C-alpha positions as CSV (number, residue, x, y, z in Angstrom):
1,M,106.0,102.8,114.5
2,S,104.4,100.0,112.9
3,P,100.5,99.2,114.1
4,P,100.4,96.2,116.4
5,I,100.0,93.1,114.9
6,P,96.1,91.5,115.3
7,S,97.0,88.3,117.6
8,R,94.9,85.4,116.4
9,R,93.3,85.3,119.9
10,T,91.8,88.8,119.2
11,V,90.1,87.4,116.1
12,L,86.5,85.7,116.5
13,L,86.5,82.3,115.6
14,G,84.0,81.5,113.0
15,A,82.5,78.5,111.0
16,A,84.9,77.0,108.3
17,A,83.3,78.2,105.5
18,L,83.5,81.7,106.2
19,S,83.1,84.4,103.3
20,F,84.7,87.7,103.2
21,T,84.7,90.4,100.5
22,G,86.5,93.3,99.6
23,T,89.1,94.7,97.1
24,A,91.9,93.0,98.5
25,G,90.6,89.4,98.2
26,V,88.3,86.7,98.9
27,I,87.9,83.7,101.1
28,A,85.0,81.1,99.9
29,P,84.3,77.5,100.2
30,A,86.9,75.8,97.6
31,F,83.6,73.8,96.1
32,A,81.9,77.4,95.6
33,Q,82.6,77.8,91.8
34,N,79.9,78.4,89.3
35,P,79.9,79.2,85.7
36,A,79.6,82.8,85.4
37,P,77.5,84.2,82.6
38,A,78.9,86.7,80.0
39,A,79.6,89.8,81.7
40,P,79.1,93.1,80.1
41,P,81.9,95.6,79.8
42,V,84.0,96.4,83.0
43,P,83.8,100.3,83.1
44,L,87.6,102.2,83.6
45,A,87.2,105.6,83.8
46,A,90.4,107.8,84.3
47,A,89.9,111.1,85.8
48,T,91.9,113.5,88.2
49,G,91.6,113.0,92.0
50,S,93.9,113.3,95.3
51,R,94.9,111.0,97.8
52,P,96.7,113.4,100.0
53,E,97.1,111.0,103.1
54,I,99.5,108.7,100.5
55,A,100.6,110.8,97.5
56,G,100.7,114.2,98.9
57,Q,98.8,117.1,97.9
58,G,99.3,116.9,94.0
59,R,96.6,115.3,91.9
60,L,96.6,112.0,90.7
61,A,95.3,110.3,87.6
62,L,92.9,107.5,89.0
63,F,90.9,104.8,87.4
64,N,87.4,104.9,88.8
65,G,88.2,107.6,91.6
66,N,90.6,104.6,93.4
67,L,94.0,103.9,94.3
68,P,94.8,101.4,92.5
69,G,92.4,100.6,89.7
70,P,89.9,97.9,89.9
71,V,91.1,94.4,89.8
72,L,90.2,93.1,86.6
73,R,89.1,89.2,86.4
74,V,88.4,86.7,83.7
75,K,88.6,82.9,83.1
76,K,91.8,81.5,81.3
77,G,90.5,81.8,77.6
78,G,87.7,83.9,78.3
79,A,87.0,87.4,77.0
80,L,87.4,90.5,79.1
81,A,85.8,93.7,77.7
82,V,86.5,96.8,79.1
83,S,85.1,100.3,78.5
84,V,87.9,102.8,78.8
85,Q,86.8,106.2,79.3
86,N,89.2,109.4,79.6
87,A,88.3,112.6,81.6
88,L,91.9,113.4,81.3
89,A,93.7,116.6,79.5
90,E,95.8,114.1,77.5
91,S,95.4,110.9,75.8
92,F,96.7,107.6,77.0
93,S,96.8,104.0,76.1
94,L,96.8,100.8,78.2
95,T,99.0,98.0,78.3
96,F,98.5,94.8,80.0
97,Q,101.7,93.5,81.0
98,G,102.8,89.9,80.9
99,V,99.5,88.9,79.0
100,R,100.2,86.7,76.4
101,L,97.8,87.3,73.8
102,P,96.7,85.6,70.5
103,A,98.7,85.7,67.3
104,G,98.2,89.5,65.6
105,A,96.4,91.1,69.0
106,A,97.9,94.3,70.4
107,A,100.1,94.5,73.2
108,V,99.1,98.0,73.8
109,D,96.0,99.4,72.9
110,A,95.6,102.6,70.5
111,P,95.5,105.8,72.6
112,V,92.1,107.2,73.6
113,A,91.7,110.9,73.5
114,P,90.4,113.0,75.9
115,G,86.7,113.2,76.4
116,A,86.4,109.7,74.4
117,T,85.5,106.2,75.3
118,S,87.0,103.0,73.6
119,L,86.0,99.4,74.1
120,L,88.5,97.3,74.5
121,T,88.3,93.2,74.4
122,L,91.4,91.0,76.0
123,T,91.5,87.3,75.9
124,P,94.4,86.1,77.6
125,R,95.9,82.8,76.6
126,D,97.1,81.8,80.0
127,A,96.2,81.6,83.5
128,G,98.1,84.0,86.5
129,T,98.3,87.3,87.9
130,Y,99.3,90.1,85.7
131,W,98.8,94.2,85.8
132,Y,97.5,96.8,83.5
133,H,98.7,100.3,83.3
134,A,99.1,103.3,81.3
135,A,101.6,103.0,78.4
136,S,103.1,106.4,79.9
137,P,105.4,105.9,82.7
138,P,104.3,109.1,84.5
139,L,101.0,108.4,84.5
140,A,101.0,104.8,85.4
141,R,104.0,105.6,88.1
142,R,101.4,107.9,90.0
143,A,98.4,106.0,90.2
144,L,96.9,105.0,86.6
145,A,97.2,101.2,87.1
146,G,95.5,98.1,88.6
147,A,95.7,94.0,88.6
148,L,94.3,91.7,86.3
149,V,93.9,88.2,87.5
150,V,93.3,85.4,85.1
151,E,91.9,82.7,86.8
152,E,92.5,78.8,86.1
153,A,89.6,76.6,84.9
154,G,87.6,74.8,87.3
155,A,87.3,75.3,91.1
156,P,90.1,77.3,92.9
157,A,93.2,76.0,94.1
158,Y,93.1,78.0,97.5
159,A,89.9,78.8,99.4
160,S,91.8,82.1,100.0
161,D,93.2,84.5,97.3
162,H,94.4,87.9,97.8
163,V,96.1,90.5,95.3
164,L,98.8,92.4,97.3
165,F,99.2,95.5,94.6
166,I,102.4,97.3,95.9
167,Q,103.0,101.1,94.6
168,S,105.0,103.7,95.9
169,F,104.9,107.6,96.5
170,P,107.0,110.4,97.3
171,P,105.1,112.2,99.9
172,E,106.1,115.8,101.1
173,S,108.0,114.3,103.8
174,G,110.3,112.6,101.5
175,V,109.8,109.6,103.0
176,P,108.4,106.8,100.4
177,I,105.0,105.4,101.4
178,F,104.2,101.8,99.8
179,P,100.6,101.4,100.0
180,V,98.9,97.8,99.0
181,N,95.7,98.1,97.4
182,G,95.5,101.6,98.0
183,A,96.0,101.2,102.1
184,I,98.7,101.5,104.4
185,T,99.3,98.3,106.2
186,P,96.0,96.6,105.3
187,T,94.9,93.5,107.3
188,L,94.0,90.5,105.0
189,Q,92.4,87.2,106.4
190,G,93.1,83.7,105.8
191,P,92.2,80.2,106.6
192,A,93.6,79.0,110.2
193,S,95.9,76.0,109.9
194,G,95.6,76.6,106.0
195,R,97.5,78.4,103.1
196,T,96.5,81.7,101.2
197,R,97.6,82.6,97.8
198,L,99.1,85.6,98.0
199,R,99.8,87.4,94.6
200,L,102.4,90.1,95.0
201,V,102.4,92.7,92.2
202,N,105.5,95.2,92.2
203,A,103.7,98.3,90.4
204,T,106.8,100.3,91.9
205,P,109.7,101.5,89.9
206,V,112.0,100.1,92.3
207,V,113.1,96.4,93.4
208,L,111.2,95.2,96.1
209,R,113.2,92.8,98.8
210,L,110.3,91.3,100.9
211,R,110.1,89.1,103.8
212,L,107.0,87.2,104.9
213,R,107.4,86.4,108.5
214,G,105.4,83.3,109.1
215,P,105.1,79.7,108.7
216,A,106.5,78.2,105.3
217,C,106.0,80.3,102.3
218,Y,106.1,78.7,98.8
219,A,106.7,80.5,95.4
220,I,104.0,79.1,93.0
221,A,104.1,81.2,90.1
222,V,106.7,83.9,88.6
223,D,105.5,86.6,86.2
224,G,102.3,85.0,85.8
225,Q,103.3,81.4,84.8
226,P,103.3,78.6,87.4
227,V,106.4,77.1,89.0
228,A,106.7,73.4,87.8
229,D,108.0,72.5,91.6
230,P,106.8,75.0,94.1
231,F,109.5,75.9,96.2
232,E,109.8,77.2,100.1
233,L,111.1,80.7,100.0
234,K,114.2,80.7,102.3
235,D,113.8,82.7,105.3
236,G,110.5,83.8,103.9
237,R,112.3,86.4,101.4
238,V,111.5,87.0,97.7
239,Q,112.9,89.8,95.5
240,I,110.6,91.5,92.9
241,T,111.7,93.4,89.8
242,P,109.6,96.3,89.3
243,G,106.8,95.2,87.2
244,G,107.4,91.6,88.0
245,R,104.9,89.4,90.1
246,V,105.4,86.3,92.4
247,D,102.6,84.2,93.6
248,V,103.2,82.6,96.9
249,A,101.2,80.1,98.7
250,A,101.8,81.4,102.6
251,T,100.9,78.7,105.3
252,L,99.0,80.0,108.2
253,D,99.0,78.6,112.0
254,D,96.3,78.9,114.2
255,A,97.3,81.6,116.4
256,D,99.7,84.3,115.2
257,A,99.6,86.7,111.9
258,T,101.9,86.6,109.0
259,I,103.8,90.0,108.4
260,I,104.6,91.1,104.5
261,E,107.5,93.6,104.8
262,I,110.0,95.5,102.9
263,E,113.5,94.9,104.0
264,T,115.8,98.0,103.8
265,T,119.0,99.0,105.3
266,Q,117.4,100.5,108.2
267,E,114.0,99.5,109.5
268,P,111.8,97.2,107.5
269,I,108.8,98.9,106.2
270,R,105.4,96.5,106.9
271,L,103.2,96.4,104.1
272,A,100.3,93.9,105.1
273,V,99.5,91.9,107.7
274,V,97.5,88.3,107.1
275,T,95.4,87.1,110.2
276,P,94.1,83.4,110.4
277,V,90.5,83.1,110.9
278,G,88.3,79.7,111.4
279,P,88.6,76.8,113.5
280,A,92.4,75.3,114.3
281,G,93.5,72.4,112.9
282,T,96.7,70.7,111.4
283,A,98.7,73.1,109.1
284,P,99.6,71.5,105.6
285,A,103.4,70.5,105.4
286,G,105.6,70.4,102.5
287,P,105.2,72.4,99.1
288,P,102.0,72.7,97.7
289,A,100.6,71.0,94.5
290,P,101.8,72.7,91.2
291,L,99.0,75.2,89.7
292,P,97.8,73.7,86.1
293,A,100.4,74.7,83.4
294,N,100.2,77.1,81.0
295,D,100.7,76.2,77.0
296,L,104.2,76.9,76.9
297,P,107.2,75.3,74.9
298,A,108.7,72.4,76.8
299,E,112.2,73.5,75.5
300,I,114.0,76.4,73.6
301,P,116.6,75.1,70.9
302,L,119.6,77.5,71.0
303,K,121.8,75.9,68.2
304,D,119.8,77.6,65.3
305,A,118.4,80.5,67.4
306,L,118.1,84.2,66.2
307,R,120.4,86.2,68.2
308,V,120.1,89.9,68.6
309,E,121.2,92.7,71.0
310,M,119.3,95.4,72.4
311,A,121.4,98.2,73.8
312,I,120.2,100.1,76.7
313,G,121.5,103.6,77.7
314,E,121.3,107.4,77.2
315,K,121.9,107.6,73.9
316,E,119.1,104.7,73.1
317,A,116.5,106.7,75.1
318,G,116.1,109.4,72.3
319,K,115.6,106.7,69.3
320,A,112.4,106.0,67.8
321,A,110.3,103.3,69.8
322,A,109.5,101.8,66.3
323,A,113.1,100.9,65.8
324,S,113.2,96.9,65.1
325,L,115.4,94.3,66.7
326,G,114.7,92.3,63.7
327,T,112.0,89.7,62.3
328,V,111.7,85.9,62.9
329,K,109.5,83.4,61.8
330,A,107.4,81.4,64.1
331,G,108.6,78.3,65.3
332,R,112.5,79.7,65.7
333,S,114.1,80.8,68.3
334,V,115.4,83.8,69.5
335,V,118.1,84.7,72.0
336,L,118.1,88.3,73.2
337,T,121.2,90.0,74.7
338,L,120.0,93.0,76.8
339,A,123.2,95.1,77.0
340,N,123.0,97.9,80.0
341,S,125.3,100.3,79.6
342,L,124.3,102.9,82.5
343,D,125.2,103.1,85.9
344,A,121.6,102.1,87.4
345,P,119.7,98.8,87.1
346,V,117.1,98.3,84.5
347,S,113.8,96.5,84.2
348,V,112.8,95.1,80.6
349,H,109.5,94.2,79.7
350,I,109.2,91.9,76.9
351,S,106.0,91.4,75.3
352,G,104.5,88.6,72.9
353,H,106.6,85.8,74.7
354,P,107.4,84.7,78.0
355,V,111.3,84.2,78.0
356,R,113.9,82.2,80.1
357,L,117.3,83.6,81.7
358,L,120.1,82.0,80.0
359,D,123.2,80.5,82.0
360,G,126.5,82.0,81.1
361,L,127.5,79.4,78.2
362,D,124.2,79.1,76.7
363,D,124.1,75.6,78.2
364,G,120.9,75.8,80.1
365,W,118.4,78.3,81.6
366,K,117.2,79.4,84.6
367,P,114.0,77.4,86.0
368,W,111.0,80.1,85.4
369,W,109.3,81.9,82.9
370,H,109.6,86.2,83.2
371,D,108.0,88.7,80.9
372,T,109.8,91.6,83.2
373,V,113.6,90.7,83.5
374,P,116.2,92.7,85.6
375,V,119.5,94.0,84.1
376,P,121.9,95.0,87.1
377,A,123.9,98.4,86.1
378,K,127.0,97.8,83.5
379,A,125.6,94.7,83.0
380,T,124.6,92.1,80.4
381,V,121.5,89.4,80.6
382,R,120.4,87.1,77.7
383,V,117.2,85.6,77.4
384,A,115.8,83.2,75.3
385,F,112.1,82.4,73.8
386,L,110.4,80.5,71.0
387,A,108.6,82.9,68.9
388,G,104.8,81.5,68.5
389,A,102.7,84.5,68.2
390,A,102.7,86.4,64.9
391,G,102.5,90.2,65.3
392,K,105.0,93.2,66.0
393,W,105.9,93.6,69.9
394,P,107.5,96.0,71.9
395,V,110.4,95.6,74.1
396,V,110.7,98.1,76.7
397,A,113.7,99.0,79.1
398,Q,112.9,101.1,82.3
399,R,115.3,102.6,84.7
400,G,115.0,101.5,88.2
401,G,114.4,104.2,90.9
402,D,112.4,106.4,88.7
403,G,111.0,104.2,85.9
404,E,111.9,106.6,82.9
405,I,112.3,104.5,79.6
406,V,115.7,104.3,78.7
407,A,115.4,102.0,75.7
408,S,112.1,100.7,73.4
409,R,112.1,98.5,70.4
410,T,110.0,96.1,68.4
411,Y,110.7,92.5,67.0
412,E,108.3,91.1,64.5
413,V,107.3,87.4,64.2
414,T,105.8,86.4,61.2
415,A,103.5,83.1,60.5
């Protein structure tokens, strides 16, 4: 059974400028924004541990002994230094999924050997919600992962801002458990009669069909990139592919909690609860203002685009990861065809450049940018991007359900 939902009437009223801190998020006055001094490297220590109440009796690889790893935060355009320490018995490397890096930067960092420490510096070009994880799928699936928040310049757009890092574990009972920020059904807080920003991260190997039960919710970013026109989620429903992220502006009333749950063929699985705090007032109506746009191309010319195909299937899984899809000069468009011959859906992570899903006749594209693209079983999906950042970038397809890599290629952009 799900735990009871805290009623607004059971929460003590507080002052309008309440401040709460924790790993899940923060509520603070919108004006409380001071330039941060240069910070020392964030320690990220990988070692074995256990969380039997969530993941059963087996050992896990954890960052800083926690599930998930710490939320890494940096301002757009700022440098984030991370000191990676490896106390595991095997080497591992990190990937920062969805982060658009300067030309020539590596999408996946060099492996850190057992007993070694490596200093990594990351300078994201875009504000948004991203995540980091071990490049090895077994390590990433088990626990070696965490959220990366690249903050917009200036004051926060929302007084309340929460990361919901969703993972999945098959305990000994065989019934999947979906912890959020390492907890079962955590309770978060947001301003009464206001809005809170929920950064939903799907760090599971399955498609999540979520429903937010409460007042109107609006999608404000997809895969880290702001939505030009925030739109209301119909009936509060949103679907997130493995590795994908959706940022939602959730409206709160002054009485009842908002429930976030996974919809299943049976009973829904409650993920988290957001309770309103502070004095009552008039809730905002209509869509929120768009987040500041990142520097992405206004159009993708398709007429003279380079067209390449990536086959996804059993025969592709064993091929060398270094196999290239081709080389393209910066400034030229690319149309990438993702052909899935498997009986299972896959999610394809494309590094280096956000992409647009194309319509069936090449006569347009979907209105959102993606870095992680779902491809149904026995289906073909085409995406387009404008090459800009010089370097060699990976494209990795993972099977839905277990996260196994079923195809891995690279493409190169030259100046």
